[in-house]
N, C-alpha and C positions, 0 to 999 in steps of 0.2 A: 611623680607625673604631674605636669602642669598643662592645663587647657585654657586657651584664651576664650573665655565665655563671652566677654563683652563684644568681641568681633563677630559673634555668631548671630544669626537672625533669631528673633523671639521664638518663632515656631520650633526651631532646632533646640533652643535652650529648654523649652517646655517639654519636648520629647526626652531630653536628657534627664530632666527632673523626674519625669514619669518612670523612666528606666531605673533611676536610682531608688525611687520609692518601691517599685516592684521588686527590686533585689532585696530590700529590707523585709518586705512582706513574705517573699519566697523562703526566707530563712526562718520564718516564724519568730521574728525578733520580738522580745518582750520589751515593749516601750512603756515604762512606768508613767503613771499619771500623777500629777501633783494633787494635793488635797483640794485645791480650788477647782481643778478640772473635774475631779470626782464629784464635788458638790454641785457643779454646774450641770453635769450629766444627770445626777439624781433629780435636780430641780426640773430639768427638761422632761425627764421621764414621768415625774409626778404630774406636770402640767398636761402632758399628753394623755395620761390615764384619766384625768379629770375632764378635759375638754373633748377628747376623742377625735380632734381635728388633726389629721395627718399632714395638713398643708396642701400646697398645690404641686402639680407636676412641674418638671423642669421647663417644659414648653410654656406653661401658664406663668411661671415666675419670670422667665426670660421676656415674654411678651409684656408683662406688667412693667418690668424695669426699662425695657426699650421704649415703651410708650411715654415714660417720664422724661426722656432725653430731649 
């Protein structure tokens, strides 16, 4: 099956990507992590446990990014 993705609008391609990802999650697919990915997750978890700063909400982050434009 071939789909011409390049001729589709970005919004439609994003929806397709979300549907594909949801289908993987629905199957409870075991997606292995590399050692570097595991190390990075451990590093981030340790930093969170030390700092206790959970970061900003999406609306705060979005506003901060948009204000830099």
